[in-house]
N, C-alpha and C positions, 0 to 999 in steps of 0.2 A: 586369843589367837593372834599370831604374828602376821601382820598384813604383808610384810616383805616376803614371808614364807609362802603365803597364798599367791602373791604376784609371781614368785618363782615357779610355783606349781602350774600356773596358768600361762606361762610363756608359750607362744604359738609353736615353737619348734619341739615342744615336748610330745612324746608319743604316749597315748593313754591306753590302758586296758580296763574295760568295764566288766567287773566280775558280777555276775547275776543279771546279765542282760536278758531281756524278755522279748518274745515275739508279739506279746500283747501290748498294743499301743497305749492302753490305760495304765500300765505298770511303770513304776519309776525306772526300773532297769532299762526299759525301752526308751523312755523319754530322755534319760541322761545320755545314752548312747547316741540317739538321734541329734540331740542338742550339740554335743561335742563334734560330731561328724559335720553337721551343717555349719558349725563355726569355723571349720577348716582344719581341725586337728586330725592327725593320723590317730585313729582309734580302733582298737581290736575288741570285738565282742567275745566274752568268755562265759560259757555256761555248759556244764557237762550234759545237759538234757536236750539241747537243741542244736541243729546243724546249720541253720541259716537265720539271719535277721536282716531285714531291709535289703535283701538280695546279696548280702555279704556272707562269706563263710563264718560260721561261729566256731570258735575254738573250744575244746573241752577242758583245757587247763592252761595255766600260765606257761608251763614248760613246753607246750605245743606251739607257742607263738613264733613267727618267723624272725622276730627281733625282740630285744629286751625293752619293755616299756619303761618310760621315765616315771610315769605315775600309774599306780594301781588304784582304781576307784572301786570301792566295794558298795554294792547295792544288794546286800544279802543279810540274813539274820546274824546277830552278833556271834553266835556259836560258829558259824561258817567263817566270819571275818577272823576269828581266833585261829582257825586253821590256815587261812590265806596268808596271814602275817608271818607264820612260820615258813610257809612256802616262799614268801618274798625274801626272808632272810637267807634261806637255803639257795635261792637263785641269785642272790646279790642285788636284789631290787631295793632301792633306798628311799622311796617316797610312796606313801599310802594316803589316799583321801577316803575317809570313811563317811559315806553319806549319812545324814541324820537317820537314826534308827538301826544302822548297821554296826555302830561302835559299841564297845564294851570297855570297862576299866581294864580288864585283863588284856585285851588286844592293844589298847593304847599304851599300857605299861610295858608290854612286850616290845613294842616299837621303840619306846624311849630307851629301854635297857639294851637294845640291839642296834642302836645307831640308825634307826629308820625314822626319817622325818615324817610326821603325821599331822594331817589336818582332819578335824572332826567337828561335829555339831553345826556345820554350815554346808549348804548345798552348792555343789559346783555350778549348777545352772544359775543360781542367784549371784554368786560371787563373780562369775564370768561377765555379768552385765553391769557390775558396779563401776 
């Protein structure tokens, strides 16, 4: 994994969208969202099944967001990530961070073939603290 690319993804001015955010504090989707928010990032929660998380409006899809995120962070099963990367391409989103467990070879290959920069196999919460 390219450390310059990770540093680029983690720049403070980047806007994040966390796909698969959860209202359950024990779940990674909740922890990733809360961590990025507390670190001072602009971060949008995305989950089609919930309307609010930590008092913030939760968006049901990437296309609903009020602005285009710089980084799409997936905390969903690999099959869902494979759909999300297609949506990213269609919306012109160029950077995807696949949290450990959400990546698949198919999703990674799709990103590479479509000019989407991708980070995978590393946790955003861990890398942010390095």
